N, C-alpha and C positions, 0 to 999 in steps of 0.2 A: 646559560640556558636561553637567554633572550636572543642570542645570535643564531640559534638553530631554527630550521624550518619545521614547523609542526605538521605531522602527518598521523593519520589513524589507520591502523591495519587490523582488519577483522580476522579472528582465528576461529575457524568453523570446522565441523566434521561430525560424523556419527558418534554416538556415545561410546566411550572406552576406546577411541581411536587415537588417543595420545595428545589431545590438544593442551590440556593443562600441564602435562609434562614438558611439552615444547615451550609453553609460556614460562615455566620455571627456569629453564636453561637459557632462555633469551633475555629475560627481564633483569634489569638492574635495580628497579624500585617498584614496590607494590603500592597500589592505591585502592580505590573503592572496590570492595568485594573481590579483589584480585587473588589468584591462586587458591580459589575455593575457601576463602576465610570465613564465609557465611557458616554459622553453626550447623544449619541443615545440610549444607554441602558436605561438611566434614562427617556428619552422622551417616549420610546416605552414600558417601563416596563418589558423588557425581557433581558436575557443575550445574547449579540450579538458577544462577543469576548472571547478568552481565558482570564480568570482572575486568578491571583496568590495571594494567601495569605499564612500565616505561623502560625503554632502552635507547641509547644513542647509536645511530648508524651513520657514520661519516658526518655530514652536515644536517642530518635529520634528527629531530626529537620524535621518536616513534611511540605513540600510544597504542598498546596492544589491547584489542577489545575481544576478550574471550567469551564466546557465546555458548550457551548450553547445547549439548548434542542430543539430549533426550527428546523423543518425538513430541511429548506432551508440552514442551517448552518452546515451541516454534515462535510464539509471540515475542519472546526475548531475542531470538535470532533476528527476526525482522527489525526490531528496535535497534539492535546493534548495527545492522547493515545500513541503516539510514544515515549514519554519521561517518562512514569509513571512506578511505581513498582507494584501497586495494585490499586483498585478502590472502590469507594462507589457508588452504583447504587440506585438512589432515585426513589421510586414508590409510588405515592399518594394513600392512603387508600380509598379515596372517588372516585377514577377513575380506579385504577388498571393498568396493563401493556398495553402499546400502541405499534404501529408499531415501533416507534423510540426506545422503550425499547429493542425490539429484535435487532434492528440495532446496538445499543450500545453494546450489548452482543457480537454480531458478530465482531464488531470492536476490542473489548478488546481481544477476543480469537485470532483474526488474528494477533494482535500485540504481542502475546506471553504472555499475562497476564492470569495466571491460578488461581488467588485468588481474592476474592471479598467479600465485605460486602453489602448485600441488605438491604437498609433502607426503611422500610414501613413508609412513612411520613404522616403528617396531620392526625394522629390518633385521634385528638380532633374533627375532622370533619366527623367521620364515626362511625357507630355502631360496637360493638365488633364482631358480627357475620360476618360482611362485612370485617373487618380487618383479621379475621381468614381465610376467603375465599380467599382474595387477597394474603396472605402469602402462602397458599397452592398452588395457581396457580403459583406463582413465584418459589416455590421450584421445581415444575415439569419442568418449562421452563429452569431454571438454570441447573438442573440435566441433561436435554437433551443436553445442550450446552457444557457439559464436563469439567466444572471448578473443580479443585481439592480441594481447600480450600474455603469454603463459610460459612459466618455467616449471620444470620437474626436478625434484630433489629427493634423494633417498636418505633418511635420517634414522638415528636411534637416540632418543633423548636419554635413555637409560645409560648408554655407553658414551654419550656426548659425541656421537659420530655424525658427520655431515652438517653440523650446526653452522660452521663457517661458510660452507657452500650455500646453505639456506639464506644466510645474511646477504651473500653476494647476489643470489638469485632475486632476493627481494629488492635490492638496489636496481636491478635491471628492469623490473616491471613498475617500480614506484614512480608515479606521476601525481603530484599533489593537485587536488581540485583547484579551480580558479576561485579565489577568495573574494567575496564582496565585503570590503572593510568599510564602505561608505554608506551602506544601507542602514535601516533602523535595526536595532539590536534584536537578535533572535538566538536563544539558547534553549534547545530541548533538554529538559532536566531528566537525568537517568537515576539519580539517587538524591534523597534529602534526609537529614538526620540531625539530632541535637548534639551540640558539643558543649560540655560543661564550662560555664564561664563565658561562653560566646553566643549561645543561642543557635539558631538554625544555620546549617551549611547545606547548600545545594550544589551538586556537581553536574557538569555537562560540557559539551563542546560548542564553542561559539561558531555558528554556521553563517552568521551575517553580522556586520557592524563592529562596534568597539564598546569596551566597558572600562570604566574608571572608578577608583575609590570615591565614595561619596555620591555616586550617581543615583538618581531615583529610578527604580525599576518596578515592573509589575509582574505578578504571577498570573498568567492567563491559562485557563479561563476563570480562575478564582476572582480576578479583579482586585486583588490585594496588592498594595504597594509597600515598598521598603527602601531605605537607603542602603547602599553597599558599604559595609564596614571595612571589609578587606577582601583581597583576591589572592589565591595561591595557584600555582601550577606545580604539582608533585612536590609539595612542601616548600616551594620557593615563593617568597612573598613578592607581589607585583603591585605597582601603582595603577597599571592599566593592562589590558589585553585586547586582542582583536581576533577576527575571524580565523578559524583554524586552531586556536588555542584550546587545550583542555584545562578547565578551571574549576576550582572550588570557591564558592562565593558565600561569604558570611552575610546573611540577611536577617538580623536579629528580630525584626519586627513581624516576622511571619512564623506561624506555628508549623513545624515540620510535618506534623501528622495530617495537615490539610493538603499537602503536596503529593501528587501522584506522578509516576513515570509517564512522560508524554505531555505534562504541563510545560509551559514555556516561561522562561524568564526573558522579558522583552522590554522595549521602550513602552512607556505608558500609552494605552489606547492604540497600539499599532497593529494588533491582530484581532480580527473578528472572532466571535464565538458563535457556533451554530450546531444544531442537531440535524442538519440536512445539507447535502452538497450534490452538485451534478458532476459526473465523472465521464471520461472517455477511457475505455478499457480495451487492451489487447489481450485476447484469450491465450492462456498458456497452452501450447499445442499438446503438452503431455497430460493435460487434465481431461479425464474421460467422462466426467459427470455432466448432468444437465444444468443449464442456467435458466432459471424460470423466475417469473414475477413473484416477489415476496420471499425469495430464497434468503435464509438467514446466514450471514457470513461474519467473520472477523475482518474488520476493515482497518488497515494501517494507513493513516493519513499523515505522512511524515513519520514522526516518532509516536504520536498518539495512536493507540489501538483500542477500538471499541467494537461492540456488536452492532450490526445494522442489517437492514433489509434492502435487497436490490429491487428496483423497479425499472426495468429496461424500457427505453422509449426510442421512437424514430421521429425525425423532424419531417413532417408532411405539410407542404404549403405554409410553412412558418409556424405550424402547430407542433408541440411535443406530444406525440401520440403513444400511449402505453402499448407495449407488446407483451404477450404472455410468455414467450420463450425466445432464446437467442440461438441462432444457427450460424451466424457469421463469425469470422475470426476477430472482429473488433465491434464494439457497440457502445452506445451512449446509455447512461442510466442515472437515475436519482438514487442516492443512498439516504435512507431514513435511519438515523442513528439512535441508539438506545439512550445516549446522554449527550449533552452539549460538549463539544471539544473546541480547542483553539485551532483554527485552520486558516490557510491562506491559499489564494489562487495559484495554480500550477505546481502545488506540492505533489510529490509522488504518492501514488495510491497502490496498495497491494491488497487483494481480496483472497482470503483463505477460508477453507472449509475445515474448521477444527472439529466438526462433528463426524468426519470420516475417520476410519482407522488409519494408523500410521503406515500401513502396508500399501496404501493408495496415495497417488499424488493429490495433495490437498490444496495446492495453490491454483486458484481459478484464473487469475490474470493480473495485469498491472497497467497503470496508466497515470493520468494526472487529473487534478481537480480543475474543471473548466469554469465553474460558477458556484457562488455561495448565495443561494436565494434566501429570502426571508422565510419561505415555506415551500413545500413541494406541491405545485399545482400543475397537474398534467391533464391530458384529455384522453377520453376513451372513445374509440371509433365504434359506432353502432350502426348496423345495416339492417334494413327491413326489406322484404321481398314481396312484390305484388305480381299480378298477372294481367296481361292485356285482355280486356273483356270484349271490346268492340272496336272495329277500325272502319271509319268512313272518311276517306281522304286524310286530311290532317287532324280530324276529330278522333282522337284515340282515348278511349276510356280504360282506366286501370283500377282494378280492385285489389284490396289487401294491404295497401300502403298505410291506411288509417282505419281505425275501428268505428269512427263516427264522423258526422259532418263537421262538428266542431274541431276534431283532431285534423281532419282533412284541410280545413281552412288555415291551419298553422303551417301547412306544407307548401302553400302557394308561393311560387318563386324559387323553390328548391330544384336543383338539378338532379336528374335520375339517369340511369344507364341500363340498357338491356344487356342480357348475358352475351349477346353478339357484339357489344361494344358501341351501340348507337346511343348518342346522348340526347336528352330531352329536358324540357322545363315544365314543371307543373303550373298550369295557367289558371285553373278554376276547379271548383267542386262540382259534383253531379249527384243529385238526389240526396237522400238522407243517410245512406249506409256507409259513407266514407269513400265512395268512388271519386276519383279525380280525373280531370281532363288534362292530357299531356300533349305538348307540341314537340315532335321529334324532328331531328335534322334530316332524316331520310325515312322512307316508308318502312313500316315493320308489319309483322304478321300477328294475327290473333293467337292468343295463348302464349305469346313470348313472355318470359319472366323479366321483371323490371326491379332494379334495386335502387334505393336511395340511402345515403349515409348521412349521419349527423355526428357531431362531436360534443361530448358531455364532459364538463370539467370535474375532476376528481382530486381530492386532497389526501395526501398520505402522511402518516407519522408512525413512529415506532418508539413508544415510550418504555420506561423501565417496568 
């Protein structure tokens, strides 16, 4: 097993489109929550959690990451997509693509996945003409989505038909991500549970660094440390593991009930914890909703997913200035999070509207974390308008910019601009009613409107 190249393949698709049946015929060994072993999954007859199974494909050790297809479980789909190298997208021949099919394609693209196998499933339940039509529709949808390497395979897991073709297609698109084995340890945890006689076991994929038995590790954002007692990959004991490996880690000094999906097992003190980040987001062109200040979203920051508020801003003269809504195809924003999470700069971000019905595209957009500030301090642009009262050469009196002489005194030295675009500077006050004397660059007319702007700092947070 140590000689095989580890890769992770996501298995996605709309509910009842045959994902778990595919996983069953492909897999050689079942691991955490694989093949719907979760009691609720068996009771409801659907995948409700990330499931992990394994099979060998030539010189690859393939971890198959089975994601839920139900619309209400999109958070788990996003979490699974954050650790995979490529994906199999299941589309049932008797139903064709659904809204969630499109969502899954957007999730994959947003997470940097550019290769894909489209498996047209349940071909035993559809006529050939219908199968041809469904495949043609998927070819157009996937081409529009911009994936670089795509294979199409028709399969029936029930009759074990096309499975060998699926394996060969997967080989043609499979390109492992570049692994950073020398960086500080980073493992997003997908499951944690107690094992009798051993204590807590956490499972995850090493995305960066190396891990060895006896190493001191930390659970972020909990700040709890433990020594690694043992490491396993699909029941195979290992003394060490590195980036790309799927591992189960025995950390007996940590209570499993404290660990949540999206926590990180990492080198001590290597990841900051924050309830606010700055992000740069590319808007999903299929999203039709508005993006406004204080919009509540589900924010996936790597594997951690939490609720947050968007505060869009523009950089104006070195200032981060709040804007009330977004009209452009990409934007900068602060995210005020409901709870602190472990985050790191340049981690991928996905913003989702889970409050929308599953019949609509719910993915707002994706991007990266650009900064992790101590707090969200932005500025609000405020404009006040006055009117030219008197013009005598360069002696121009403007009223309405201040309500009193004292307020007018605080404006001395500020720049103003007429609606016609002529700039001026407030030089002095005049009288007691807040009138100011303004020096303009070129002559202006009486009754012209004059604006001055100022910037006020505002602090944002979004607590539980």
